[in-house]
C-alpha positions as YAML, in Angstrom:
chain: A
units: angstrom
residues:
- id: 1
  name: UNK
  ca: [98.11, 36.66, 0.56]
- id: 2
  name: UNK
  ca: [98.90, 34.74, 3.77]
- id: 3
  name: UNK
  ca: [95.25, 35.02, 4.87]
- id: 4
  name: UNK
  ca: [94.10, 33.68, 1.50]
- id: 5
  name: UNK
  ca: [96.51, 30.75, 1.75]
- id: 6
  name: UNK
  ca: [95.29, 30.01, 5.28]
- id: 7
  name: UNK
  ca: [91.64, 30.08, 4.18]
- id: 8
  name: UNK
  ca: [92.37, 27.77, 1.27]
- id: 9
  name: UNK
  ca: [94.29, 25.41, 3.55]
- id: 10
  name: UNK
  ca: [91.44, 25.32, 6.06]
- id: 11
  name: UNK
  ca: [88.91, 24.75, 3.29]
- id: 12
  name: UNK
  ca: [91.00, 21.90, 1.94]
- id: 13
  name: UNK
  ca: [91.26, 20.39, 5.42]
- id: 14
  name: UNK
  ca: [87.50, 20.67, 5.86]
- id: 15
  name: UNK
  ca: [86.88, 18.94, 2.55]
- id: 16
  name: UNK
  ca: [89.34, 16.20, 3.55]
- id: 17
  name: UNK
  ca: [87.62, 15.66, 6.92]
- id: 18
  name: UNK
  ca: [84.18, 15.55, 5.31]
- id: 19
  name: UNK
  ca: [85.46, 13.11, 2.70]
- id: 20
  name: UNK
  ca: [86.58, 10.82, 5.50]
- id: 21
  name: UNK
  ca: [83.19, 10.90, 7.19]
- id: 22
  name: UNK
  ca: [80.58, 10.44, 4.47]
- id: 23
  name: UNK
  ca: [79.47, 7.04, 5.69]
- id: 24
  name: UNK
  ca: [77.76, 5.82, 8.84]
- id: 25
  name: UNK
  ca: [78.33, 3.01, 11.29]
- id: 26
  name: UNK
  ca: [75.29, 1.26, 12.75]
- id: 27
  name: UNK
  ca: [76.71, -0.70, 15.68]
- id: 28
  name: UNK
  ca: [74.39, -3.10, 17.52]
- id: 29
  name: UNK
  ca: [75.26, -4.59, 20.91]
- id: 30
  name: UNK
  ca: [73.85, -8.03, 20.06]
- id: 31
  name: UNK
  ca: [70.70, -9.80, 21.21]
- id: 32
  name: UNK
  ca: [67.29, -9.36, 19.64]
- id: 33
  name: UNK
  ca: [67.06, -7.10, 16.59]
- id: 34
  name: UNK
  ca: [63.61, -5.53, 16.65]
- id: 35
  name: UNK
  ca: [61.93, -4.52, 13.40]
- id: 36
  name: UNK
  ca: [62.00, -0.92, 14.61]
- id: 37
  name: UNK
  ca: [65.77, -1.08, 15.09]
- id: 38
  name: UNK
  ca: [66.24, -2.58, 11.62]
- id: 39
  name: UNK
  ca: [64.02, 0.14, 10.14]
- id: 40
  name: UNK
  ca: [66.32, 2.72, 11.69]
- id: 41
  name: UNK
  ca: [69.28, 0.95, 10.10]
- id: 42
  name: UNK
  ca: [67.60, 0.99, 6.69]
- id: 43
  name: UNK
  ca: [66.67, 4.65, 7.10]
- id: 44
  name: UNK
  ca: [70.27, 5.44, 8.01]
- id: 45
  name: UNK
  ca: [71.49, 3.68, 4.87]
- id: 46
  name: UNK
  ca: [69.00, 5.69, 2.74]
- id: 47
  name: UNK
  ca: [68.89, 3.09, -0.02]
- id: 48
  name: UNK
  ca: [68.06, 4.31, -3.53]
- id: 49
  name: UNK
  ca: [66.47, 2.35, -6.39]
- id: 50
  name: UNK
  ca: [69.63, 0.65, -7.66]
- id: 51
  name: UNK
  ca: [71.25, 0.07, -4.27]
- id: 52
  name: UNK
  ca: [71.75, -3.33, -2.62]
- id: 53
  name: UNK
  ca: [72.69, -4.89, 0.71]
- id: 54
  name: UNK
  ca: [75.60, -7.25, 1.35]
- id: 55
  name: UNK
  ca: [75.86, -9.51, 4.39]
- id: 56
  name: UNK
  ca: [79.28, -10.65, 5.63]
- id: 57
  name: UNK
  ca: [78.70, -13.82, 7.72]
- id: 58
  name: UNK
  ca: [82.30, -14.86, 8.40]
- id: 59
  name: UNK
  ca: [82.13, -14.37, 12.20]
- id: 60
  name: UNK
  ca: [79.32, -16.89, 12.53]
- id: 61
  name: UNK
  ca: [79.63, -20.63, 13.16]
- id: 62
  name: UNK
  ca: [76.41, -21.05, 11.16]
- id: 63
  name: UNK
  ca: [76.89, -18.43, 8.42]
- id: 64
  name: UNK
  ca: [74.16, -19.65, 6.08]
- id: 65
  name: UNK
  ca: [71.54, -19.84, 8.84]
- id: 66
  name: UNK
  ca: [72.57, -16.46, 10.19]
- id: 67
  name: UNK
  ca: [72.25, -14.91, 6.76]
- id: 68
  name: UNK
  ca: [68.84, -16.48, 6.14]
- id: 69
  name: UNK
  ca: [67.46, -15.24, 9.47]
- id: 70
  name: UNK
  ca: [68.62, -11.69, 8.80]
- id: 71
  name: UNK
  ca: [67.46, -11.75, 5.17]
- id: 72
  name: UNK
  ca: [63.96, -12.90, 6.17]
- id: 73
  name: UNK
  ca: [63.66, -10.00, 8.59]
- id: 74
  name: UNK
  ca: [64.97, -7.40, 6.17]
- id: 75
  name: UNK
  ca: [62.77, -8.61, 3.31]
- id: 76
  name: UNK
  ca: [59.71, -7.87, 5.46]
- id: 77
  name: UNK
  ca: [60.87, -4.28, 5.75]
- id: 78
  name: UNK
  ca: [62.59, -3.52, 2.45]
- id: 79
  name: UNK
  ca: [62.69, -4.78, -1.14]
- id: 80
  name: UNK
  ca: [66.30, -4.08, -2.05]
- id: 81
  name: UNK
  ca: [68.45, -7.08, -3.08]
- id: 82
  name: UNK
  ca: [70.35, -8.83, -0.27]
- id: 83
  name: UNK
  ca: [73.48, -10.82, -1.08]
- id: 84
  name: UNK
  ca: [75.45, -13.26, 1.07]
- id: 85
  name: UNK
  ca: [79.21, -12.81, 0.63]
- id: 86
  name: UNK
  ca: [80.87, -15.57, 2.63]
- id: 87
  name: UNK
  ca: [84.56, -15.00, 1.94]
- id: 88
  name: UNK
  ca: [85.42, -18.06, 4.03]
- id: 89
  name: UNK
  ca: [84.18, -20.07, 1.07]
- id: 90
  name: UNK
  ca: [85.18, -17.67, -1.70]
- id: 91
  name: UNK
  ca: [88.38, -16.16, -3.09]
- id: 92
  name: UNK
  ca: [89.09, -12.87, -1.29]
- id: 93
  name: UNK
  ca: [90.83, -11.64, -4.45]
- id: 94
  name: UNK
  ca: [87.76, -12.05, -6.66]
- id: 95
  name: UNK
  ca: [87.56, -8.55, -8.18]
- id: 96
  name: UNK
  ca: [83.86, -8.78, -9.02]
- id: 97
  name: UNK
  ca: [82.98, -9.59, -5.41]
- id: 98
  name: UNK
  ca: [85.33, -6.94, -4.01]
- id: 99
  name: UNK
  ca: [83.96, -4.26, -6.35]
- id: 100
  name: UNK
  ca: [80.42, -5.25, -5.41]
- id: 101
  name: UNK
  ca: [81.30, -5.03, -1.72]
- id: 102
  name: UNK
  ca: [82.84, -1.57, -2.13]
- id: 103
  name: UNK
  ca: [79.72, -0.45, -4.01]
- id: 104
  name: UNK
  ca: [77.14, -1.74, -1.52]
- id: 105
  name: UNK
  ca: [75.12, 0.99, 0.19]
- id: 106
  name: UNK
  ca: [74.53, -1.17, 3.28]
- id: 107
  name: UNK
  ca: [76.96, -3.82, 4.55]
- id: 108
  name: UNK
  ca: [75.97, -5.94, 7.54]
- id: 109
  name: UNK
  ca: [78.44, -8.00, 9.61]
- id: 110
  name: UNK
  ca: [76.88, -10.92, 11.48]
- id: 111
  name: UNK
  ca: [77.72, -11.86, 15.07]
- id: 112
  name: UNK
  ca: [79.74, -14.83, 16.25]
- id: 113
  name: UNK
  ca: [83.50, -14.62, 16.91]
- id: 114
  name: UNK
  ca: [85.23, -11.35, 16.05]
- id: 115
  name: UNK
  ca: [88.58, -13.13, 15.87]
- id: 116
  name: UNK
  ca: [87.23, -15.50, 13.23]
- id: 117
  name: UNK
  ca: [85.97, -12.56, 11.19]
- id: 118
  name: UNK
  ca: [89.22, -10.62, 11.30]
- id: 119
  name: UNK
  ca: [91.21, -13.73, 10.39]
- id: 120
  name: UNK
  ca: [89.26, -13.73, 7.12]
- id: 121
  name: UNK
  ca: [89.47, -9.99, 6.50]
- id: 122
  name: UNK
  ca: [92.71, -8.48, 7.83]
- id: 123
  name: UNK
  ca: [95.30, -7.65, 5.16]
- id: 124
  name: UNK
  ca: [92.93, -8.61, 2.35]
- id: 125
  name: UNK
  ca: [91.02, -6.60, -0.30]
- id: 126
  name: UNK
  ca: [87.89, -7.05, 1.87]
- id: 127
  name: UNK
  ca: [89.37, -4.69, 4.48]
- id: 128
  name: UNK
  ca: [90.16, -2.08, 1.83]
- id: 129
  name: UNK
  ca: [86.70, -2.41, 0.24]
- id: 130
  name: UNK
  ca: [84.96, -1.81, 3.57]
- id: 131
  name: UNK
  ca: [86.94, 1.38, 4.14]
- id: 132
  name: UNK
  ca: [86.23, 2.52, 0.59]
- id: 133
  name: UNK
  ca: [82.51, 1.89, 1.00]
- id: 134
  name: UNK
  ca: [82.36, 3.83, 4.26]
- id: 135
  name: UNK
  ca: [84.39, 6.72, 2.86]
- id: 136
  name: UNK
  ca: [82.04, 6.94, -0.12]
- id: 137
  name: UNK
  ca: [78.90, 7.17, 2.02]
- id: 138
  name: UNK
  ca: [77.80, 3.61, 2.72]
- id: 139
  name: UNK
  ca: [76.50, 2.38, 6.07]
- id: 140
  name: UNK
  ca: [78.52, -0.38, 7.73]
- id: 141
  name: UNK
  ca: [76.42, -2.25, 10.29]
- id: 142
  name: UNK
  ca: [77.28, -5.06, 12.65]
- id: 143
  name: UNK
  ca: [75.97, -6.87, 15.70]
- id: 144
  name: UNK
  ca: [77.80, -8.51, 18.60]
- id: 145
  name: UNK
  ca: [81.12, -9.65, 17.08]
- id: 146
  name: UNK
  ca: [80.19, -7.43, 14.15]
- id: 147
  name: UNK
  ca: [80.19, -4.53, 16.62]
- id: 148
  name: UNK
  ca: [83.54, -5.40, 18.20]
- id: 149
  name: UNK
  ca: [85.33, -5.44, 14.82]
- id: 150
  name: UNK
  ca: [84.52, -1.77, 14.17]
- id: 151
  name: UNK
  ca: [87.36, -0.63, 16.46]
- id: 152
  name: UNK
  ca: [91.03, -0.35, 15.58]
- id: 153
  name: UNK
  ca: [91.82, -1.89, 18.98]
- id: 154
  name: UNK
  ca: [89.40, -4.83, 19.02]
- id: 155
  name: UNK
  ca: [88.62, -6.56, 22.30]
- id: 156
  name: UNK
  ca: [89.21, -10.27, 21.67]
- id: 157
  name: UNK
  ca: [87.40, -11.46, 24.80]
- id: 158
  name: UNK
  ca: [90.52, -13.05, 26.29]
- id: 159
  name: UNK
  ca: [92.40, -12.12, 29.46]
- id: 160
  name: UNK
  ca: [96.17, -12.13, 29.31]
- id: 161
  name: UNK
  ca: [96.59, -12.95, 33.00]
- id: 162
  name: UNK
  ca: [93.87, -15.60, 33.22]
- id: 163
  name: UNK
  ca: [93.69, -18.35, 30.61]
- id: 164
  name: UNK
  ca: [90.13, -19.38, 31.54]
- id: 165
  name: UNK
  ca: [87.58, -17.55, 29.38]
- id: 166
  name: UNK
  ca: [85.03, -15.45, 31.25]
- id: 167
  name: UNK
  ca: [82.32, -13.23, 29.81]
- id: 168
  name: UNK
  ca: [83.50, -10.52, 32.19]
- id: 169
  name: UNK
  ca: [86.69, -9.93, 34.18]
- id: 170
  name: UNK
  ca: [87.04, -10.73, 37.91]
- id: 171
  name: UNK
  ca: [89.68, -8.10, 38.64]
- id: 172
  name: UNK
  ca: [90.90, -4.74, 37.37]
- id: 173
  name: UNK
  ca: [94.53, -5.50, 36.57]
- id: 174
  name: UNK
  ca: [97.17, -3.83, 34.45]
- id: 175
  name: UNK
  ca: [98.00, -5.45, 31.11]
- id: 176
  name: UNK
  ca: [95.24, -8.03, 31.41]
- id: 177
  name: UNK
  ca: [92.98, -7.22, 28.46]
- id: 178
  name: UNK
  ca: [93.89, -8.58, 25.03]
- id: 179
  name: UNK
  ca: [93.40, -6.56, 21.86]
- id: 180
  name: UNK
  ca: [93.96, -7.48, 18.26]
- id: 181
  name: UNK
  ca: [93.58, -5.42, 15.08]
- id: 182
  name: UNK
  ca: [89.99, -4.72, 14.08]
- id: 183
  name: UNK
  ca: [88.63, -2.96, 11.01]
- id: 184
  name: UNK
  ca: [89.67, 0.47, 12.29]
- id: 185
  name: UNK
  ca: [86.49, 2.14, 11.08]
- id: 186
  name: UNK
  ca: [86.67, 3.67, 14.55]
- id: 187
  name: UNK
  ca: [90.32, 4.57, 15.05]
- id: 188
  name: UNK
  ca: [89.95, 6.11, 18.49]
- id: 189
  name: UNK
  ca: [86.89, 4.47, 20.06]
- id: 190
  name: UNK
  ca: [86.75, 0.96, 21.54]
- id: 191
  name: UNK
  ca: [83.43, -0.92, 21.38]
- id: 192
  name: UNK
  ca: [82.20, -3.60, 23.77]
- id: 193
  name: UNK
  ca: [78.94, -5.47, 23.22]
- id: 194
  name: UNK
  ca: [76.24, -7.36, 25.21]
- id: 195
  name: UNK
  ca: [77.33, -4.83, 27.78]
- id: 196
  name: UNK
  ca: [74.77, -4.67, 30.57]
- id: 197
  name: UNK
  ca: [73.43, -8.16, 29.90]
- id: 198
  name: UNK
  ca: [76.87, -9.67, 30.55]
- id: 199
  name: UNK
  ca: [78.07, -7.10, 33.12]
- id: 200
  name: UNK
  ca: [81.21, -6.15, 31.22]
- id: 201
  name: UNK
  ca: [82.17, -3.07, 33.24]
- id: 202
  name: UNK
  ca: [85.50, -4.53, 34.37]
- id: 203
  name: UNK
  ca: [86.40, -5.37, 30.80]
- id: 204
  name: UNK
  ca: [85.64, -1.87, 29.50]
- id: 205
  name: UNK
  ca: [87.44, -0.19, 32.41]
- id: 206
  name: UNK
  ca: [90.44, -2.40, 31.61]
- id: 207
  name: UNK
  ca: [90.24, -1.23, 27.98]
- id: 208
  name: UNK
  ca: [90.12, 2.41, 29.10]
- id: 209
  name: UNK
  ca: [93.16, 1.91, 31.33]
- id: 210
  name: UNK
  ca: [95.05, 0.31, 28.45]
- id: 211
  name: UNK
  ca: [94.16, 3.20, 26.10]
- id: 212
  name: UNK
  ca: [93.33, 6.21, 28.29]
- id: 213
  name: UNK
  ca: [93.37, 8.62, 25.35]
- id: 214
  name: UNK
  ca: [90.51, 6.76, 23.62]
- id: 215
  name: UNK
  ca: [86.75, 6.68, 24.22]
- id: 216
  name: UNK
  ca: [85.28, 3.36, 25.37]
- id: 217
  name: UNK
  ca: [81.64, 2.56, 24.61]
- id: 218
  name: UNK
  ca: [79.62, -0.38, 25.93]
- id: 219
  name: UNK
  ca: [76.44, -1.16, 23.99]
- id: 220
  name: UNK
  ca: [73.73, -3.32, 25.52]
- id: 221
  name: UNK
  ca: [71.66, -5.91, 23.66]
- id: 222
  name: UNK
  ca: [68.84, -4.73, 21.36]
- id: 223
  name: UNK
  ca: [70.57, -1.35, 21.30]
- id: 224
  name: UNK
  ca: [72.75, 0.46, 18.78]
- id: 225
  name: UNK
  ca: [74.78, 3.56, 18.21]
- id: 226
  name: UNK
  ca: [74.62, 5.33, 14.85]
- id: 227
  name: UNK
  ca: [78.01, 6.92, 14.27]
- id: 228
  name: UNK
  ca: [78.59, 9.78, 11.86]
- id: 229
  name: UNK
  ca: [81.80, 11.73, 12.29]
- id: 230
  name: UNK
  ca: [82.46, 12.29, 15.98]
- id: 231
  name: UNK
  ca: [78.82, 11.93, 17.07]
- id: 232
  name: UNK
  ca: [76.90, 8.77, 17.92]
- id: 233
  name: UNK
  ca: [73.13, 8.66, 18.32]
- id: 234
  name: UNK
  ca: [71.69, 5.95, 20.55]
- id: 235
  name: UNK
  ca: [68.87, 3.78, 19.17]
- id: 236
  name: UNK
  ca: [66.94, 0.77, 20.42]
- id: 237
  name: UNK
  ca: [65.57, -0.54, 23.68]
- id: 238
  name: UNK
  ca: [68.50, -0.48, 26.09]
- id: 239
  name: UNK
  ca: [71.39, 1.66, 27.26]
- id: 240
  name: UNK
  ca: [74.85, 2.69, 26.17]
- id: 241
  name: UNK
  ca: [77.75, 3.35, 28.55]
- id: 242
  name: UNK
  ca: [80.51, 5.83, 27.71]
- id: 243
  name: UNK
  ca: [83.86, 5.95, 29.55]
- id: 244
  name: UNK
  ca: [86.68, 8.41, 28.83]
- id: 245
  name: UNK
  ca: [89.53, 10.45, 30.26]
- id: 246
  name: UNK
  ca: [90.69, 8.65, 33.43]
- id: 247
  name: UNK
  ca: [92.51, 11.01, 35.79]
- id: 248
  name: UNK
  ca: [95.62, 10.04, 37.78]
- id: 249
  name: UNK
  ca: [95.74, 6.57, 36.22]
- id: 250
  name: UNK
  ca: [98.20, 4.30, 38.01]
- id: 251
  name: UNK
  ca: [98.74, 0.69, 38.95]
- id: 252
  name: UNK
  ca: [99.98, -0.78, 42.23]
- id: 253
  name: UNK
  ca: [103.07, -2.93, 42.65]
- id: 254
  name: UNK
  ca: [100.70, -5.90, 42.40]
- id: 255
  name: UNK
  ca: [99.34, -4.65, 39.09]
- id: 256
  name: UNK
  ca: [95.95, -3.44, 40.32]
- id: 257
  name: UNK
  ca: [94.51, -0.49, 38.38]
- id: 258
  name: UNK
  ca: [93.40, 2.74, 39.98]
- id: 259
  name: UNK
  ca: [92.44, 6.28, 38.97]
- id: 260
  name: UNK
  ca: [90.72, 9.12, 40.80]
- id: 261
  name: UNK
  ca: [87.82, 9.62, 38.39]
- id: 262
  name: UNK
  ca: [86.80, 9.47, 34.74]
- id: 263
  name: UNK
  ca: [83.96, 10.56, 32.48]
- id: 264
  name: UNK
  ca: [81.06, 8.14, 32.91]
- id: 265
  name: UNK
  ca: [77.70, 8.43, 31.18]
- id: 266
  name: UNK
  ca: [74.60, 6.28, 30.63]
- id: 267
  name: UNK
  ca: [72.54, 7.02, 27.54]
- id: 268
  name: UNK
  ca: [69.28, 5.86, 25.97]
- id: 269
  name: UNK
  ca: [67.49, 6.16, 22.63]
- id: 270
  name: UNK
  ca: [67.78, 9.59, 21.05]
- id: 271
  name: UNK
  ca: [70.76, 10.71, 23.10]
- id: 272
  name: UNK
  ca: [73.82, 11.94, 21.18]
- id: 273
  name: UNK
  ca: [77.25, 11.19, 22.59]
- id: 274
  name: UNK
  ca: [80.77, 12.22, 21.58]
- id: 275
  name: UNK
  ca: [83.04, 9.56, 20.16]
- id: 276
  name: UNK
  ca: [86.45, 9.71, 18.51]
- id: 277
  name: UNK
  ca: [86.32, 8.48, 14.90]
...
């Protein structure tokens, strides 16, 4: 009887885990989006006859132009309807829009400023709809800022110990990197974007030191990771950096970070890496 109960419990847990991981994340590090990369995104979404695509442009300073550029590219590759849902100009409590968002098979988040995007989305029905869509099997895609927002602990781009904005950090210091709440589609993995192009190693190492139990992933431009469950497949033209598990992490009396070693990997298209969903 105990064995039967254990088997049923494990089966229920397995069903629960699978239910949490039906969808995919297609996370692009920014830069040029090649047609081949967009084809991989569309293939990942596996759109059926009645499916549609929704674009969320709220991170962008030029949301209409950003939408039009993306829509022109996608229409060359696919004939499914594409809709522009700019919630900065629309009621976030509009049930018809929220239901449509939750039902979209592919949702694409434009680049720009991740803080601007989350200001529009956090603690609104949009946030809930995105999680519902992903849970039900949709693909959530994003580039640049749209990549950063995937994490629970979102890198804002600001340093806490240096008020001047820099694309990378000059020093590895304790309690210097600023996070704010992201979408949390990745609870235990932190994403950084434009990674090699903007030499953001110090920033990602700072993120790892702040959250040593998490996985930190830097995605270069024109490159993506396709996340399903705890696996991420690399796609595109560039490289992906993975950092995890720093050993003997400490900081000096002057606040400088140090650790003896950590997991460090460089990956290219087709490689599969472990992440923490």
